[in-house]
N, C-alpha and C positions, 0 to 999 in steps of 0.2 A: 515729274510731269503731274499736273493736276487735272482731273477730268470732272467737270461739273454737269449735273443732270437736273433738269427741271420738269415737272409734270404739268401738261396742259389740260385745261378743262373747258367744256363748252357750256356757257351760261346763257343768261337772258339775251346778251348782245347777239348771239347767233340768230335768235328769232327776230330781233329788231332788224337785222340786215336782210333777212328773208322778206319781212313785211314792207321794207323800204322799197322793194320793187313791185309788189303786188299787195295792196292794202285791201282787206275784205272786212265788212261789218255785217254781221248776221244777227237778226233779231228773231227770237222765237215768237210765233203767232199761234193763235188758236186755230181750231179746225175750220172755222167759217170765214177766216180772214186771209187775205193775200200776204205773201212773203215779200218784204221790201229788200231789194238787192242793189248794192252800190259797188261798182267795180271801176277801178282806175288802172289802166295799163300804160306803161311807158311806150311812146312812139306809136300809139294806136288811136285813131280817130274814126268813129263810126259814121261821120258825114252829117250834113245838115238835113238830109231827107228824113231822119228820124223823127224830126219835130214838124214836119209839114204834111204828112199824110194821116187822115182821120177816117177809119172805117171800122165797123163793128165786126167781130169775129165770133166763132162758135164757142159756147161755154166749155165744151169738152176739151179744147185745146188748152185753155187756161187751167182748168182743173187738173189736167195731166202734168202741166208744168209745175203747178203749185204742190201736187202730190210728190213729185220727185224732189223738189227742194224741201218739202216738209220732212221727208224720210231722212235727208241728210241732217236736218236740224235734230230730229229724234235720236239719230245715232250719237250726235254730239252730246245730247242730254244724258244718254245712258252712261257715258264715261264717268261723270260725277255730277249729279244734279245739285248736291248740297253745297258745292263750292264753285259753281259756274260763274256766279257774279263776281266773286273775288278773282278768279283766274282771268276773266275778260277785261277787268278794269284797266290793266296796262295797255292792252291792245286797243281799247275804245279811246284811250287818251291819244294813241298814235293816229287814230282815224278821225279825230275830231276836226282836222284840217280839211277834210273832204267836203263834198257837198252836203248840206244840211239834210237830215232825214226827211223833212217835210217836202223837200224839193225833189226827192228821188222819184223817178218815173215808176209806175206800176204797169203790169200787163193786163190788158183788157181782153175781151172776147175777140176771136179771130173769125173772119168770113172769107168767103171765096169771091174773087172778082168775076166780072162777066165773062172773062176768058177762061175761067176755071182755075186761075192761079191762086195758090194759098198764100195769105199774108198774115202777119202778126201786128197787132196794134198796141201801142204803149200809151197809157193814160197818165198825164201829168197836170201841173197847174194850168198850162195853156190850153188844155183840151186833150183830145184823142188824136195821136199821130200814127200813121201806118209805117210799119217797119218793113222795108222792102225785103224780097226773098233773097237778093244777093248779099244782104247783111246778116241773114240768119246763121250763117256759119260763124260770124264773128261772135254773135250772142252765144252760140253753142260753146265756143272755145272759151268765152268768158266764164260760162257756167262751169266748164270742166276745171278751169283754174280756181274757181270758187270752191269746188269740191276738194281739190288738192289742198286748198288753204284750210278747209275744214278738218282734213285729216291731220295736218300739221298742228292745228289748234288742239286737236284731240291728244296728239303726242305731248304738246306742252302741258296739257292738264294732267296727263298721266305723270309726267316728271314733277309737276307741282304736288300731286298726291304722295309720290314717293318722299318728296322733301318734307311734306306734312307728317308722314309716318316717322321720319327721322327726328323731327322736332318733337313729336309726341313721346318717342322713346327717350330723347334727352330730358323731356319734361318729367317722365317717370323717374329717371335717374336722379334728377335733382330733387323730386318729391321724396325719394328714399333718403337722400342726404338731409333734407329738411326734417324728416321724421327723426332721424338720428340726433340731430341738433336739438329738436324739441324734447327728446328724451333726456339729453344732457342739461337742457334748460330746467326740466322739471326736477332733476336731481339737484340742481344748484338752488332752486327755489325751496326744496325741502330742507336743504343745509342751511339756507338763510332763515327759515322758520325756526329750525332748532337752535340756531345762533340767537335769534331774537328772544326765544323762550328762556335761554340761559341768561341773557342780559337782563331779562325782567326778574328772574329769580335772584340774580346778584343784587339788583336794586332793592328787592324785597328784603334780603338779608342785610343789606347795609342800613335799611330803615329799622329793622328789628334791633341791630347793633346800637343805633342811635338812641332808640327807645330804652334799651337796657341801660346805656350810660346815663340817661336822664334820671331813670328810677334810682340808680345808685346815688347820683348826685343829690336827688331829693331825700333819700334816706339819710345821707350824711348831714344834710342841712337841718333836719328836724329831729335828729337823734338826741335823746335826753330831755326833750321838751314835752310839755303837756299838750296833748293833741285836742284839737277841736272836734266839733261834731262831724266835720268833713273828713276827719282822719280815719274813720272806720274803713272806708273803701281803700285808703292807703295802706292800712294794715293787711287787708286781704292781698293787695298787690305785693307787699313785702313777704308775706308767707309763701306766695306762689314763687317768688324770686328765690327764696331760700331753698324751697323744694327743687327748683331747677338747678340751683348751684350744688345741692347735694347730689343730684343725679350726675351732673357733670364731674364731680369728684370721684363718684363710683366708676364712671366711664374712664376717667384718667387713671384709676388704679388698675382696671382692666388692661388699659393700653400699656401701663408699665409692665404688668405681667406678661403681655405679648412680646414686649421689647425684650424682657429677660429671656423668654423661651427662644427668641430669635438669635440672641447673643450665644446661647448654648448651641443652637444649631450652626451658628457661624463658626464656633470652635470645632465642631464636627467637620464642618467644610474645610476649615484650615487643615485639619488632620487628613482629609481626603486629598487636598491639594498636595500635601507632602507625599502621599501614596502615588498621586499622579505623576509627581516630579521623579519619584523613584522609578515608576514604570517608564517614563520617558527616557531615563538614563539606561534602563534595560533595553528599551527599543533601539536606542542609538547604538549600544553594544551589539545587539542582534544585527542591526543594519551594517555595522562595520565588519561583523562575522560574515554576513552575506556578501559584502563586497570582497572580502578576502577569498571566500569560496568561488565568487564569480571570476576573480583574477586567476585563481588556481585552475578553474575550469578552462579559462582562455588559454592559460599556459600549457594545459595538457592536450589541447586540440592538436591534431595531426595535420600537417601542411598538406595542400592539395597534391604537391609533387610526390609525397609518400604514397598517397592513394594511387596515383598513376604508376608508380613503381610497383605497388602491390598488384595492380592489374596486370602489369607486364610479367611479374613472377607467376601469377595465376595462369597467364597464358602459357608460359614455358612449362609449368607443371602439367597443364592439360595436354601439352604436346607429348610430354613424357608418358602420360597415361595412355595417349593414343598409340605411341610406340610400343608400350608394354602390351596394349591390347592386340596390336598387330602380331607381336611376338607370340602372344598366348594363342592367337588364332593359328599361326604357323605350327606351333607345338602341338596344338590339338589336332591339326591335319595330319602331322606325323604320327601322332599316337593312334589315329584311326588307321593309317596305313600299316602300322605295326600290329594292330589288332586284326586286320585282314590277313596279314602274313602269318600271324599266329594261328588263325583259324585254318589257313591252308596247310600249315605244318601239322596241325591236328589231324586233318584229313589224310595227309601223307603217312602219319604215324599209324592211323587205322588201316591203310592199305598195306603198310609193311607188316603189321601184326597178322593180317589176313594171309599175306604171302608166306610168312613164317609158318603159319598153321598148315597151309597147303603143302609146304615143303616137307614138314614133319610127316604129314599124311603120306606123301609120295615115297619118302624114304621107308616108311613102314611097309608099304606095298611093293617095294623093290621094282621101281619103274625101269624100263629099259634105258639104253644109252642116250637116246634122244631126250629122254626126260631128264637124265642127269645133266646134260648140257644146258637144258633149258633152266634147270635149278641153278647151275653155276651163274648163268647170265642173270638170273633173277637175284642171286646173291650180290653180284657186283652192283646191280642197280640199287639194291637195298643199302649197300655201303655208301654209294653216292648220295642217296637221299639222306642217310644219317649225317653225313658231312654237311650237306645243305642245311639240314635241320639244326645242326649244332651252330653253323654260322648265322642262321636266322635268329636263333636264341641269343646269340651274342649281340646281334644288331638290336633286337627288341630290348635287351637289357640296357644297352648303351642309351637308346631312345627314351626308355623309361627313366633312367637316371638323369638325363638331360631335361626331361619334362618335369621331374620333381624339383630339380634345381631352379628352372625357369619359373615354376609355380611359387617356390619359396621366395625367389627374388621379386616376383610380382606382388606377393602378399606383403613383403617388406616395403615395397615402394608405395603400395596403397596405404599401409599404415603410416609411413612417413608423410605421405600427401594429406592424410586425414589430420595428423598432428599439426602439420604446417598450416592447413586451412583453418583449423580450429584456432590456432594461435593468431593467425592473421585476421580471422573473423572477429576473434575477441577484441583485437585492437582497432579494427576498422568498420565494425558494423554500424557504429554511430554515424560514420561518414557516408553511409550509402546515400545515393542521390534521392531527393524527394520524390522523383518519379517512381522509384521502387516502393516507397511507403504508401504513396497515393494509390498506386495499382493494387497493392495488398489491401488497402482500406476499401476500395471499390469492389474488390472481389468479395470481401466479407459482407459488405452492405448488399451486394447483389444476392448473395445466399439468403440474407435476412429478409429482404423485400419479396423474394421469390418463395419464402416460407420453407426453405431447405434447412434452416437452423432456427432454433428458438430465439426469442428476443433476449433472454438472459445470456445465452451463449454468445449471441451477436454482440451484446454490450461488453462482455469480457474480452472478446477477441479484438473489438475496436480499441479498447483501452490498451491492450498489448501493443497494437500497431502505433497507437498514440504515444506510448512510452518508448518505442523503438525496442521492444523486448527481443532479446537474443533468441529465445526459444521459438518465437513465431517466425523470425527471420530464418532460422535453421529448418523449421518445418516447411516453409515455402520452398527453400532450396531443395529440400528432400523430396518434395511433391513434384518437381519438374518432370514433366513428361508423362505423370500418372493421370489416370482418369479422375473426373471431377468427384465422383463418389468416394474414391480412396483419399483424395485430398481432404475432403470434408471430415472423414473419419480421423485423419491425421491432426487436423486442426482442433477437433473437438476434445482430443486428448489433452489439450493445453488449457481448457476452460477451468481455471481455478480462481477463487475470489481474489481480486487485486484492487489496490487503491491507486488513484491517479492524482497527480499533483498540478497539472496544467488545467486550462479551461477549454470547454468545447464551445467554439464559436462558429456560427452559421451566418454567412453574408447572403442576403437576398437583394439582388440588384438587377437593373436593366442592361448593364454593360460590365465587361471585363476585357482588358487588353490581353492579347492582341486579336482574339476571335470575334468580339462584338464591341467595337469601339467607335464612338461618335465624337466625344470630346474628353474632358479631363476625368470624368467619372470612371471610365474604364481603367485608367492608369492608377487611380486611387484605390480601387478595389483590389487590383492585382498587387500593387506595391505594399499596402497595408497587410494584406493577407499573407504574403510571403515573409514579411518581417515578423508577424505573430507566429507563423509556423516555425521560424528559426528560434523563437524564444521558447519552444516546446509546447505550444498550444495545438489542439486539434482544430483545424480550420477547414470548412467546407463552404462551397458557394453553390447557390441555386439561380439559375438563369432561364429566361425563355428560349425555346429552340426556334430561333429565327431561321427562315430559309436562306438568309444571306450571311450566315456565319462563315468565318474563315476556318473551315474544317480541316485544312491542311495543317493548322496550328494546334490541332487537338490530337493527343495521343490516345490510341486505343478507344475511339469513340464507338460505342455500341448501344443498342436498345436492349433494356431488360425485358425479361418475358413476364411482364406484369403491367396492369393498367391501374391508375389511381383515379377514383371518381371524386369530383368536386362540385359543389352546389353553385348554381348561377341561373338567374332568371327563372326561379321557381322549379328547377329540375336539376338532375345530376348529369354531368358531362364526363366522358372518359378522357384521361390524359395519358399519353405514352411517355415513359421516363427513359432518357438517355443518360449515359455516364461517360466520362472521359477525363483526361488529365491535361491541364493547362498550366505550363511553367511549373510543374511539380505539385500543383494543387488539384484535389479531387472536385470535380464540378458535375452538378446534376442539371440536365436540360429538360424542361417541361414543354411537351408538344400537345397543345389542346386539340381534342377532336371536336371542334365547334363549327357549326355551319358557317359562321362568319370568317373562318380561317384567320384568326387574330394575328398570327405571326407568320403568315405566308403572303406578305405583301411586298417583299423586296426592299423594305425599308425598317428601320428601327423605330423612328419616331415620325411625327408630322401627319398621322392619319386622323380622319374626322371622328373616329371612335376610340382615341387613345385612352379616355377615362374608362371605358369598358374593357379595353384590351388588358390594361394593367391592374384593374381591380380584379378581373378574373385570374390573372397570373398570381397576385398576391394571396387570394384565397386557396389556389391550387398549391402554392408553395408551402403554406402552413398545413394543408391536408397531406402533403407528402411527408412532412416531418412527423405529423400525428400518426399516420398509418405505418410509418417505417419504425415507430417506437423510439424515435430519437428524442432526447430531452437535453438540448443544448443549454449551457449556462447563459449565453448571450445570443440573441438574434439581432443582427445589425442590418438595418435597411437604409436605403440611400435615395434621396430626392423624392419628388412627389409620386413618381411612378410606383414605388413600393411603400409609400406612406400609409397605404391601407392596411399594412401588416399590423400596425400598432392597435387601431381600434378592433380590427378583426380577432386579434389575439385575446384581448381582455374581454371583449363582449361575447365571443362565441366559444373559443377553444379553452379559455380558462375554466368555463363551467363544466368542460368534459374531463377535467383532471390534468389537462396539459397547461399547468400553471407555474412550473418551477423556473422558467426562463425569465430573463430580464430584457427589455427592448432598448436598443440604442439606435437613434435615428440621426443621420448626418445630412444637412442641406448644403449643397455646394454652390447654389445660387438662388437667393430669395426672389429673383425676378420671375422664375417660373414656378407657379403654384398649382396648376391643373384644375382649376375651379370648373364646376359644371352645375346644371340645375339640380336642386336637391332630390328630385325624383329618380336621378340616375344612381343614387346610393343603394337603393333597395336591391339592385340586381345581384350584388355580391352577398346579400343576406344581412346587411346591417339595418338597424331600426332607425327609420327617418325621424319619427316622433321623439326618439330619445336623443339623437345626436344632432339634429338640426336646430341647435340652440346656441346662443352667443358665447356660452362658456364651454362649447365643445367643437363642433365642426362647422358651424354656420360662418360664412365669410364675413369678415368685418365691414366690407364696403357694400356688399349686396345681400340682403337678408334672404333672398330667394335662391342663393347659390351655396354649394358645398365646397369647403376648402380642404383637400386631403392634406396639405402641408400643415395647416393649423391643427388638424386631427392628430398628426403624428407628433406635433409639439406638446399637445395636451396629454396624450396617452402614453408617451415614451417615458422610460426611467432616466434615460440620458439623451440629451439633445446637444449635438456638436455642429460646428461649421469650420470653415477652412483655415481661419487664423484668429488670433486674439483681437486684432484690430477691427477685422470685419465683424466679429461678434459684437463689439461696441457700436459700430456703425449701424447695424441692422436694428439696434434697439432704439433708434432715433426715427422720427416721422419721415425724415428725408431718405433714409436707407432701408427702412423696414418693409416698404411696399405694403403697408396696411397691416402688418403683423407685429409692429413694434410693442403695441400694448400687450399682446399675447406673450411675446418674449419676455417683457419685463415682469409680467405676472408669474412666469415660470423661470425666473432668472436663476433660482438656486440650482437648477439642473442643466443650465445652458452654459456651454464653455466653448472657446475657440482653440482648436489644435492646429498648429501650423504643419501643413502636409509636407512630405518629402518627395524625392525622386528615386527611381530605380537606378542606383549608381552602377549596377552590373550592366544594364542595357545602355545607359548614357555614360560612356567611358571613352574619352579621346584616345586612349592608348590602345584600345581594342576595336574601335569603331571602324568597320570595313567600308563604310560609305564615304569616309574622309579620303581624299587622295593621299595624304601622309598622316600616320599616327603620331601622336606626341603626348607628353606628360608635363607635370609641374617641374620635373627635373631636367627636361630636355624640350625646350620650346622652339626648336629650330623648324619642326613640322608645322607649328602655327603659323609662321611667316610664309612657309610654302603654300599652305592652305589659303592664306589671304591673297597671294599671287594668283592662285588657280581661280578664286572666286572673281577677282577683277577680270581675268581673261574671259571667263564664262559670260560675265555681264557686260563685256567690252568696255570696261572702264580703264582709264589710263594707269599704267603700272610703272611709269618712269621713276616716281619717288616711292621707294619701298616704305619709307618712314611716314608717308602721308596718312593721316588719321582716317579710319573707315568707320562711319556711324551706321548702325543697323537698327531698324525699328520693326517690331512684329507686333501687330495689334489689328483688331477689327476697325474698319473705317466707319464708325458710327459716332453720332454727336457726343454720347456720354463718354467716349474715349478721348475727347479733346482733339478733333480733327484740325481745328485752327492752330493748335500748338504744334501739331506734326508738320503742317505747312510752313509755320514759322521756323521750326527746327531745321527743315531743309535749307531755307535761305540763310539761316544763321551758320549751318555747317559750311556751306559754300563760302560764305564771307570769311570764316575763320580758317579757310584753307584745307577743308576735308572733303570727303566723299560720302554720299548718303545712299543707303540701300533700304527700300521699304517693302516689307511683305505684309499684304493686306489682311491675312488671317493666319491662325496657327491651329492645327488639330491637336496640339499637345498642351497639357496644362502645366502650370508653373514654368512657363517659358523663361522667365528671368533666372530662376535657379539652374536651368539646364545651360543657359548661356554662361553663367559663372562657372559651371562645371567644366566648360570648354575654354575657360580663360578670358571671357569677355567682361569688361568693366561696366557695370550698369550706371545708367542715369535715369533716376525714377522720381515720381512724386510720392510723398509720404502719406499713403492711403492703403487701406486693406492689408492684404498679405505682404505687399512690398514694404510697408512700414515695419514688419516683423522679420524681414529677412535681408534688407539692404540698410547699411548704416554708413554715414557719411565719413570720408577720410579725414575731414577737419573737425569732427565732433569730438572735443576732448572728454566729454562725459562717457564715451564708449571705450573700452579697452582696445589697444592698438590691434590685437590679434583678430578683432571682429569687425574692424572698419573695412569695408569691402566695395564702396562705390560713392556716387555723388547723388545727393538728394535735394529736393526743393519742396516747399510747402503749398504755395498759392498757385492755382492754375492760370497764370497769366504769362504774358510774353516777357516781361521784365525779369521775373524770377527764373524763367527758362534761359534767358540770355546769360544771366549771372552764373547759373550752374554750368552751362556749356563752356563759358569762358574759363571757369575754374579747371574743368576736366581737360580742355585743350592745352591750357598753360601747364598743368601737371604732366601731360604727355610730352609736350615739346621741351619743356625746361628741365624735367627730372626723369630722363629715360631709365636710369638705374632704379629709382624708386618705383617707377611704373612697372618695370620688370618684376620687382619684389611684390608689388601689389597683385599683379596677375598670379604669381605663384602662391601667394597667400590665399587668394580666392579659390584656386583650384584645389587647394588642400582643405578647405572648409568641408565640414561633414553635412551634406544635404540629404543623407540617406533617410530611410524610413525608420531607422532604429530609435531615434529620439521620439518621434511621433508614436510609434508602436508602443514605446514604454509609457507614454501619457495614456494612451487608450487602455493599456494593460492595467494601470492604476485605477482608471475610471471603472473598467469592468469588475475589478477585484472589490472595489468599495461597494458597488451596487449588489454584487453576488453575496458578499459578506452579510450585508444588511438583510438580504432576502433570506439567507440561511438562519440568521439570528431570529428573524420574525417567525420563521417556520418552526424553530425549536420551542419558542415561547408558546 
């Protein structure tokens, strides 16, 4: 289905239609003259009595009428007195068919009749005629219509003024282009002048050469002959020539010496070339060694299943620990009971001793018989108590022995558990999830920013986290449940000087998937950061704290107990710093305390003050790095929103000593450049006078505007874009959007790196959104998903083998809407079905489609030319042929490529199946892209360190 929309506009025809019903001609008059009015109305006749009655009226009635009409005319003059004649010309042409101005009636004085009736008289060429009272209402109505027409005329004038303003603005733009062309013309004239001067010089030298030849010829001719009186001057000429020849010989000798010296240097250079070749051989050997080490490293990696088994073993051990703790608790309880019983026994023993003493005393005093009986009874009780005491002692002894045995078993279990944990930790601590290391890194940085640890200690602890040091991992596990102060003390014990092998990379961006994602930028920042992190680099991201963040996708989001002040609009503003973990990456979120509430708008982009919002964020992000004491090797910023980082870093922060980092800038789409009036640049603290220049940040098309994208290209150490082909296209006038000259000037640092996709997220074998999961080895689920899609879209599913063509693109002219429309008809004609999705929030949708086994049909342009290779192209290795391509954006080329694809699908189903499997096995991950960025980073960092050492 195709839907067409057209925009309607109201032009001058609208006003012609209105005046066709009621034509009004107004002429401005002086204060002492009457206003002539001509009104023509359809189906309206004032009657013949208007021309038959003649009486004089009072001058006051006429003056009142003239004053009212004159006020309307004055109001119309106030709209635009300078252009009233031009605006009235089309309307006067339309009114020229009405009665001539000279024949129009004028209003005369009014008088009262003998009966007291008030009348109005009209003066015309035939004399004065009386206007009856019954037609006064008609005249009033005509005047009201005339007033409405005057208002409409004023509106027309206002519209004309707006059009005039637009024309003037266009004129200014054209004048700016003319100025640029004049500058280029002046440069061309100067070059022509230089060329002319060089031509004149060459002609002069040619004349001198001819003169010298003539002199030599004359000398040969008269050699050996007697000279005449005229030969004196010729001798002088010969002497001068000989002197000049001697000078040339001397100069020739000097040149020979120079050539000799150059030959000697050339010999040295050849020797250096041999050294270079030897170094190249050593480098190749080192690379092969590195490759072997990488292969050994890959071979030594533990499978994820081993990690899961380790987790289950740990869980079982923790269960054992809990059981032992329960046993220890029961044993401790029994020991308490035994201790209580022992105390009771001691008390009984004391009582027995007292009784024995009293018994001895009674025996000594020879108590009577009753006393003897009482003593016997006491002796029996004492014997019973002694028996109970002995039994209690035996029970206490048995409990003590049992407690000692249980304690020994518990200690042995603890030791075995420690040994097991240490062994397993030594084998698996490298495979700890990235969330663990990011949590640890954010904890250390929080202590550093909150001034709880020194910058040197914080740097050492960050490097230990960066290297996945076993000691800091054990320290973190040992501090589980402890107070923060105790944890800090434990960590500070680990601060020993260490060296790091990876790079410290900070991404400053406006998006990161999935928490703040508008288009492809968020996917790129996430995918590239995760790939660099897997390669052993320390990667951090700085992002605005939008109020529309997907906070449920952020782990452990919290605000630090610190504020960072940054400069903007001539004063300092506070920023609250939040930290959290996104997909295993440490992320810092900046929340500005600015009265404009820059990032509390419910939107990421599209605000009227985006230039101010993101220039503020760029300055605050650098201030955060500076105040936190971070000195990353690479600061990587993306698109125009963070393009301010490059000039801010080199113009402001490098002078503060924050100058060891190198700036990498990536532009994902040169269509969006974020230009603004040059006065806006001063808000973030940059110098307008220094930067509003053609060789810096001045826009190439409008000298009064600042271009952040151009500034990033000029001030960054590395400039990249999304693919090699796109990098070539934007260096042309057609694709550069005005920046092609700047890109060509900085071509040595400009490179295209083909982006990848997150193959963990985009995986048909684990994608829970699919009705049925599938893989390259089992494509049955792909056919079932095709059937489910047809059912959902109410397409015919009678023929399971019927081709299904899908197109995902923005429906805009530059995307070739006419070709999409033609492709629909062509698909139906070839017996297929067509599905169209008007837009996609996901970048690199062709790559993702191939990851899911869809065969692409694309035009060879941009990133598509770097990722899709035709199945019939013999110049491409078979294993890389993955689709069907065409070159020219016309219907004939599209017909040909679609016919080839349909024929391949219908005639060779087995080959098509193999093509699908080959496509799904292609590596579209970020690993290759991350390796290219890693090489770019290392080269610029190596050059920077070498320059610093010099």
